[in-house]
N, C-alpha and C positions, 0 to 999 in steps of 0.2 A: 507523465510520471506521477508518482505519489508526492505528497508534500515534501518540499526540498528539505534536505538534511543540513543542519549546521554543525560544525565540528570545531574541535581544538587540535592544533598540531603540537605535538610534544617531541623533544628529541630524546629525553631520558626518562621522565617520570609522568605518569598520567594523573589527572585529578581524580580524587576519590568521590565520584558523583554519578548520577544517572539522569538521562534526559527525562525519564518518566517522573522523576522526583519534583520537577518544577511545577509549582502550584500556581494558582491564578491570582492571588493577591499581588497587586502591583502598587508601587508608589507613584506619585504624580511625576510623569516624565518631564524633565526639564528640557524644553526645546526652544527653538528660536525660528523666526521667520526671516527669510532673505530672498530678495529678488535682485537679479543682476541689474546694476545701475544702467540706465539708458543714456550713456555718453559715448563719444567716439573713441575708437581704439587709439591708444597712445596718448590720450589726454588725461589730465588730472584736474579735478574740480575741488577747490578749498573754500570753506565758509568759516568765518569766525567773528568775534565781537570787535577785534582790532588787528590790524596788519601793519607791518613795516618792512620795506624793501631796502637792503643795504648793498650799495654799489652794484645793483642789478645782478648780484651773485647769490645773495641769501635773502630769503623771504621768511620773516618771523611772524607767526600767528599766535594770538592770545585769546583765551576765553571761548568755551564751547566750540572748539575746532572740529570740523567735520571734513575729512579728506575722502573724496570719492574717486575710485578708479574703475576701469571697466569690469574688474573681477572682485572688488572688495570695498568695504567702508571702514574707516578708521576714525574713532573719536578720541579726543584728548583735551587736557587743559591748555597745553601749548604745543607748538610743533615748528620745526625749521625745515625749510625746503631749499636744497642747494642744487647747483648745476641744472637750473631750469626744471627742477622737479625730479631729476634722476636719482637723487638720494633724499630720504625723508627721515627725520628724527622726531619722535613725539614722546612727551612725558606727562605724567599726572593723570590718574584715572583713565588709563588707555584701554580702549576696547577695539578689538579687531573681529570682523565678521565676514566670512565668505561662504560659499556653498557647502563646505564641510565642517568648519569650525567656527566657534564663538570663544574668544579669548579675552580675559581680563588681565592686564599687566601693568607693571610699573613703568615700563618704557619699551619703545619699539624703534627698530632701525630697518630701513628698506633701501635696496639698491636696485634700480631698474636695469642697469646694464648686466649685473650678475644674476638677475631675476631671483633675488634672495631677500627674505624678510626674516628678522629675528626679534623675539619678544623675551624680556627677562622677567623672572619671578612671576610666572603666569598661572592662572587658573583657567581650565579649558572645558568645553563641552563639545562632543562630536555629534553632529546631526544624525538622527535616526537611531541612536543608541541611548538607552537609559543609563548613561554613565558619565562620570566626570573625573577630574583629577587636577594635579598641579605639576608644574615643571619648572626647574631653574632656568632652562633655556629652551625655547621653542623656536624651530627654524622651519621655514616654508620656502621651497624653491621649486621651480618648474622642473628641474631635472631630477631631484631627490624626493620630491613630495613633502610630507611632514615628518620631521624628526624632533623628538622631545628628549631632553637629557635630564638625568636625575629626576625621574617622573613617577608619579603615583596614579593609580586608577581604581575606581570602585563604582558599583551601581547602587550603593547605599546613599541615603539622604545625608545632607550636610549635617554634622554633628552626631550622626549615628552610624559610624563606619564600622559595622560588625565585621566586615572583611574588606581587605584592600590588597593590591599588588603594588610593589615598588620595584623600579628597574633602572638600571644605569641608562638605558636607552630604549625608546620605542619608536618604530618607524612605520608610517603609513604611506606607502608609496602609491603613486598614481597608476591606475590600471589594475591594481591587485585587490582581490576581495578579502584580504586579511591583513592584520597588522602583525608586526614582529617585535618581540621584546628580548633584551639581552640582560643576563645577570638578574633574574627575577626573583624577588622574595615574596612569598605569600603570607599574609598576616590574618589571623582570626582573633577578634577581640584584642588587637594590639599586640599579640604574641605571634612571632614567626613560626610557621609550621613546616614549611619545606622551601627548597631552592631549586630553581631551574636556570641552567646556563642559557637555554634558548626556549622561547615560548611564543606561540602564535595564536591569534584570536580572531574571530570573524568580525567584519565591519559591514557586511552586506548579507542579504538573504540568499545569495547564490550558493549552490552546492560546491563544497570544497573538499579536496582530498585531505584526509587527516584522521586522527584518533577521535572517536566519540567518547562521551562520558561512560566510564565503566560501571559495572554492576557488582555488588557485593551481597552475599547472603549465606544462609546455612540451613540445611535440612538433614533429617536423620538418614535420608537416602544418599545424598551427595556429599555430606560433610559441609565444611566451609568451602565456598566457591567464589571465584573471582572471574568475571567475563569482561574482556577488554575488546570492544569493536573497533575496527579500522575501516573508514569509508574511503573508497576510491571512486572519484569522479572521472570515469574513463572518457566519456563524451557527453554532449547535452542530451542525448537519448539513450545512454548506456551507463550504468553504474553498478557497483558491487560493494557489499559490506562483509568483511572478513572478521570473524570473532574467535578469539581464543578463549576457552573457558576451562579454567583449572579447578578441579574438584578434589578435595583431599581424600575422599573415599574411593574415587574412581579413576582419577588421572586427568589427562589433558585432551579436551574435545575441540575439534575444529568445526566451525559453522560458517557457511557462506551463502549469501543471498545475492543473485544476479537479477537485475531488472533492465528491461529494454522497452523502448517505445518507438514506433514508426507511425507514419500517417494513418495506416489501417490495421496495425497490429500492436499488441502489447502482451507482455508476459513476465513470468518470474520463474527462476530456478532456485530451489532451496536445497542445500547439501549439508548434512551433519554426519560427522565421523568421529567415533571414540575408539582408537585402537587399544586393544588389550585392557578391558575394563578390570581394574585391580579388585574390584569388590566381588567379582564372580570367580567361582572356583576354578574354572578353566580359562579364565582371562580372555574371553571372546571378544572379537571386534564387533562393534555395534554402529549401526548406520540408520539414517533416514534420508529420503529424498522426496522432492515434490516438484513437478513441472506443471506450470499453469500457463495457458495461452488462449487469447481470444483475437480473432482477426476477421477482417472483411475482405473477401476476394473480389466482390463486385457489388452492384446495387442490390442484387438478390441472394448472392451466395456468401456464407460465412463459415468459419472453422473455429473449433474450440478443442481444448484438451485440459484434462486434469488427471495427472498420473502420480501416484504416491506408493511408497513401499517402505518397510522397516525391516530390520534384521531379526527381531524376536518379539514375542508377545509382551514382554515387560518394558519395552523401550520407552513408551510414553509414560508409564507409571514411574519409572526410575529417573528419567532425564527430562521429563516434561516436553511439551511441544506447542508451538503457537497455533497450529491448525486443528489439532485433535486433542480430546481429553480422555482420561482413563476409563470412561464409560463407553467408549466407542468399541464396536466389535468388528467393524470392517472399514478398510481404506479403499476408496474407489479408484478405478482406473478407467477413464473414458477418453475417447478421442473420435472426432467425426466432423461431418460437414452438414450444413443446413442450407435449404433453399426456401425462400418465402416470397409469395406473390399474393395478389388479391384473391385468387381463387384456388391456388395450389401451394401446399406446404410439403416439403420432402426433407427427410433426414437420413443420414446413414452414419451409424456409430458402432464402435467397438466398446463393449462394456464388460469390464473385468473387476475382480475384488481381490484384496489381500485380506484374509481372515485372521483375526486376532483371538487367540485362545482356542479351546477345544470345541469349536462350533462347526457344524457341517458346512462344507464348502458350497458356496452358492454356484449356481450355473452361470457361466459366462456367456454373454451374447456376442458371438464373433462371427459375423457382424449382425447388427439389427438395423433394418431399413423400414421406415414408416412413410406413408404417403397419405395425404388427405386432400381431396378435391371437393369444391363446393361450387354449385352453379344454380341459378334460378331458371326453372323450366318455363314459368310464366308469372303473371302477377300474383298468383296464389301459392304455387307449389315450388318448393326448394328440393334439389337433389344434391346428396353428398355421398361420398364414398370413402371409407377408411380401409387402409390395407396395410399389412405388415408382413415382412419376411425376415426370419431370424433363425440363426444356427446357434444352438446351445451346447456348451461343452463343459464337462466336469472332470477335474483331476482324479476323482476316485474311480477306481476301475469297476466298482460295484454299481456305478451309476452310468447309464448309457447316455450318449449324445443324441441330439434330436434336431430335426429341421421342422419349422413351423411356418405355415403360410396362412394368413387370415385375411379375408375380404369381407367388408360389411357395407353394402349399399343401403341408403335410407332415402325415403321420400317423406317430406314433412309439409304440413300446412300451418305456418306460423301466423298468428294474429296478435298484434301488439298495439295497445293504445295507452293513453295516459292513466286510464282507470284499471288497467290490468292486462293479462296475457292469456292467450289460448294456444295450445299446440297439440296437433295430432301428428303422430309419426309411425311409420311402418318400417321395419328393418329386417333384413336377412343376414345372418351371421354364419358364414361358411369358413371352416378351418380344416386344414390338411396337416397331418403329422407324419413325418418319417423318422421312427424311433429306432435306436440301436439297442436292442434288448438281448443281444446274444450272450453277454456275460452276466445277466442278472437272473439268478436261479429263482424258480417258482414265482414268477412275476405275473400279474394279470395284464401287463402292458403288451401291446401288439406292435408289430413292425410298422404297419400303416394304418392310420385311422382317419376317417373322414367324418366331420361333425357338421350338421347344418341345422340351424335353429332359426325360428321366426320370432319376432318380437313386435308387439304393438303397444303404443304409449299415448295416453291422453292426459294432458297437464293443463291446469288452469289456476289462475291467481287473480285476485281482486285487490284494489287499493282504496281503503276508506279513509278520508281525512276529516279532522275536526280541529278547529281552533280551541286551544285549551289554555287557561289562565291558571298558573301554579305559583304560589308564593310571590304574587304580584308581578310575575313574568309571563309574557306571551309565548306560547309554543304552538307548534303543529303536531297534533297527535295523529298517527296513522295506525290502521289495523289492516293486515294483509293475510288473509286466509289463503291457503294453498291446498290443492288436492291433486292427486295423480293416481290414475289407474294404469297398471302395468301387467301385461301378459307376455310370458316368455315360455316357448315350448320346451319339452324335456327330451334329453338323450342321455343314455348311460355314458359316463366319462371316466369309469374306473380303469379303462384301458389306456388312459392318457397319463403321462407323468407330470409332476409338478416342476416347472422350470423357472417361473417368475411370479408365482401366485401365492399370496397370503390372505388371510381373512382380514376384512375391514372392521374397524370399530364402529359402533352404532352412535355416530354423532349426527347433529341435525343437518349438517351439510351432506352427509352420506346417505341418509335415508331416502333422498329423492334420486339417488344415482340408480337405484334398482338392482344393484349388484352387491353381493356379500364378499366378493373377492377382488383383489387387484389382479392384474394380468389377464390372460385368456385361457388358461388351462382348466379353469373351472367356471362355468357360467350357469348359475342356478336357474331352475325353472321357476316362474312366478305367475301367480294369479292373486294380485294384491292391490290394496287401496292405501295410499300414503296420505295422511292428514297432517297439516302443519299450519302454523301461524307465526307471523312476525309483527311486532309493534315497534314503532319509532317515535321518539320524542325529539323534535327538531326546533331549535331555537330561532330567534329572529335574524341571526346571522347565517342561517341555513346550515348550521352544524348539527350533527346528531349528537345528543347528550345521553341518550338511552336507546339501546336496541335489545329487544328480548324475543327469543324464538323458542317454540316448543312444537314437537312433532312425534308421530308414531306410525308404524306400519300395521295394517290389519291384513292378515293372511287369509284369503278366501279358500285356499287349498294347501295341504301340506306339500312340502317340497320332496320330490323323489330323489334328488341328488344326495348320495351318501355323505359328501362332505359338508352338507348344509347342517347348521347347528341350531335349527329352530326347535324349540321344545314347547311352543304354545302357538295359539292362533294370532298373537300379537307380539310385536317386538318391544324391546325396552323403550321407555319414554326418554327422548333425548331433548335436553334444553340447554340454551346458552344465554348469558346476559353480559352485555357490556354497558357500563354506566359511568359517565363522568358526572359525579354528584355535584361538584362545583369546581372552581378553578384549582383546587388542591387535592380533592379526593377522587380516586379512580377505583373501579371494581370490575374484575373480569371473573366469570364462573361459567363452567360447563358441568353438566351432570347427566348420568344415565341411571334410570330407575328401573329395576326388573319388574316385569309384568306380573309374574306369579308371586314373587316374594315380597313385592312392594318395598324392597330394600335397595339402598344405593349400590349400584355395581361399580361405577367409576365416577369420580368427581375430582374437580380442581378448582381452587378459588385463590384469587390474588387481589389483595387490598393495598393500595398505595396512597400514602399521604405525601404530597410534594409541594414544598414552598418555593424551591428553586432547583437548579441542577445539582447543588451541593446540599440541600436540606431535604431529605426524604426518609420515609420509613415504609417498608413493605413487608406485609405478612402474607404467607402463602401456605396452602395445604393441599396435599395430593393423596388421593385414596383409591385403591383398586382392590376389590374384594378377592379376586383370584387372578394371578398372573403366574404361569408356570408352576402351579401348586403352591404359591406363595401369596401372602397378603401384604399389600403396601399401605402404610399409614404414616405419612411423613409431614412434619411441620417445619417451616423455615421463617426466619426473620432477617431482614437486611436493613441496615440503617446507615445514613451518612448525615452528620450534623456538626456544625461548628461549635466549639466550646466558647470561644471568644474570637476577637479579631485575628489572633495569631495562631491558635490551636484548633485543630480539626480532628474529629473522630469518625471512623467507619467501623462497622462490624457486621458479621454474618454468622448465623447459627442455624443448623438443621438438626432435627431430632427425629429418630425413627421410633414411633410409639410401639410398633409391633415387636421390635427386638429390644426395646428399652435401652437405647444407647444413642449417643451423639454421633452423627455421621460426618459432621464438618463444623469446625469452629474457627473463626478467622476475626482478628482485630487489628486495626491499623490506626496509628496516631501520628499526626504530622504538625510540626511547628513550622511556622512560615512567617518570615519577615518580608519586607518588600525587596530585599537583595539577596536572601538565601533561604533555603528550606531544608528541613531534616525529616525524614519519614522512617518509622519503625513499624514492621508488620510482623505478626506472630500467627501461625496457623497450624492446625491439626485436623487431619481428615483421613478417611478410609484409603488405604494404599491399594487395595483390590489387585494384588499381584497374582500372577499365574504360576502354578507349580510346573514341574517337568512334564506332567501329562496334559498341560493346557487347561487345568481346572482353576477357576478364579477363587482366590482366598479372600473371604469378606470379613476376616477377623484381625487383620493387620492394620496398623495405623502409621501414618507418616507425619512428622512434625518439622516445622521450618520457621526460621527467623530471618528477616532481611532488614538491612540498614541502608538508607540511601541518602546522599547529601549532594546538594548542588549550589553553586554560585548563580543566582538568578541573573538573567540577562545575557547568559552565555550558553544557551542550550535550547532544546525543543520544549514546547509547553504541552501539558496534558491536563485532563480533568481529574479532580480528586476522586470522582466516582469510578474511575478506572481501577482503583484498588478493589472495588466490590465485584468487578468483572473477572478477577482472577479465581482460581481454585476449582474445586469439584463441580459445583453447581453454578457459581457466578450470579450475576445480576441481569435481569431483563425487565423492561417495562412491561406491565401487565397486558396492555392492549393499545391499539391505535384506532380511534375513531375518525371519521371524515373530518 
């Protein structure tokens, strides 16, 4: 299961707080050590400076009295033992310690026959909880557990009780993962704020049925909203969280998360339903569901599924979603089985999509089967074969269905050494299409198409190493040139439809693939040489601190394929850089420079300064000269930084230079003491809603404000940087080196 959820049980009123608001600042936890005394059951050991026995009935002990039983240790200034130790009375600086509690008290009384222990005017600590309190009377019995009368509780340090609860009674019963309080008053800054006739709180990390901390916020889309989750611990491997979310602009939404876990399977079912959205003219019902599953059938067989759907185009924009954001245009639906072995891989999947907005429906692969087999023919030659069988279906009547079968045997001669790699490979790519073109007027597509292409590939790379001293540090510097010759024969493919094929970007990792397209519907003819080089800087801990790569394709012949987008005898120059400048500075960049224009076609750069998980500043820039007849030129900054020990600030800002406007602005500020925290977030971003025709509107903005409060020590913990992961763009680390 995921990390266990801790919860609060309420009978009437829930705390106004959120698990995500709990920050990481903590006070020094007051704890104590206790080991069970190693004495025989039923015996009592007493040590003191002086002792007196009266008529063999009463034993009086004075000065540094230590009373040890098999379950506890009592210390006091004086103590009386009667009836051969069956009753004990101790006074003066009394301390009682067992596996659960440590108590300081004015006096203690114990009765062995009743299995009852009582302490008056006590101050207590509970082991494992950063909390403490006081009680007029504290009773411990084998039958009832621990009962405290006229009791207080707080997680704040002594003398700084920013909040506390007082109750007429608190009971911590044996075998139960939570404590119970009656007639509870909650105080903040010494002022009572509300009252609960019954209140329960966790005393272990076990999952417990009950209410979680609620969430309160406000946006221009939903209005003021209040979400109250209820957690149900159905079984050790099965639970659910049911959330009621009330929005003043839209009504009451129900959300449900089911989780299950078995020895070989795990999964989740997410359900969200909003009946009669009052913000819509026709008050439509709105919903979202997601089913996710992963499982192992045997040593080699596994299954998986990820199925999603929503009621309308604007569901994510209006109501937000944990798994998708408003920039997504498709929700996937996949389910299938996989087989893995040393030489054979097989998969059988159904791949479907839910399209968001007025975008052409993708073809669904119902089903798609793939098989890959690899074997060594001898010490020098390897043989492998890739094959695929897929049936594509489209809901549009103007687009025909199709069956595609592809088989690609290859023979390769690999040679790998520490100094480099050589590879010679010959492949035959044979594809058969059976296309339904009956309802497609004036189409060049044909009912049956057979395409057979040959491909030859020569690839080589070398690794040169040199010890390098930079800034008084020792490094290993590598230079790794790479070259590839690729030849692919040509066949006219205009009679084949596009079912799962799109054009690839010219990135460094793609230029050595030798293909300009994903999928199999278009395979470009090639007669080309690819040149590239990578350089690495490796420190004495064998970690890469710098990786830089650059490459370009030289076309020896023009492509005859109509879909090919070549306009020169060379491709764009593709380069990538990952640089860990020092412990705190990180840079990632990739760039594509046009060959004819010598201008940047695409680029992205991200620079991050990080002192710790909560101290960071990140600058990012994204540029695309032309994308769907539009230019993208966006700059962003994200920051998380403490103001002082108690105050913390996060912010995010994105600017579109091409349209001269802010696309997203977010700021959050948090006050945190060691026993409570308060978080305020404000956000404004593009709403990107769809109109009735499914066209995205990029001129509307949505604004929101959220306030979260929590009593620390009574909920889940999260990171402050989680605030930066919210919103339209969110926060991501720029890169990860080895």
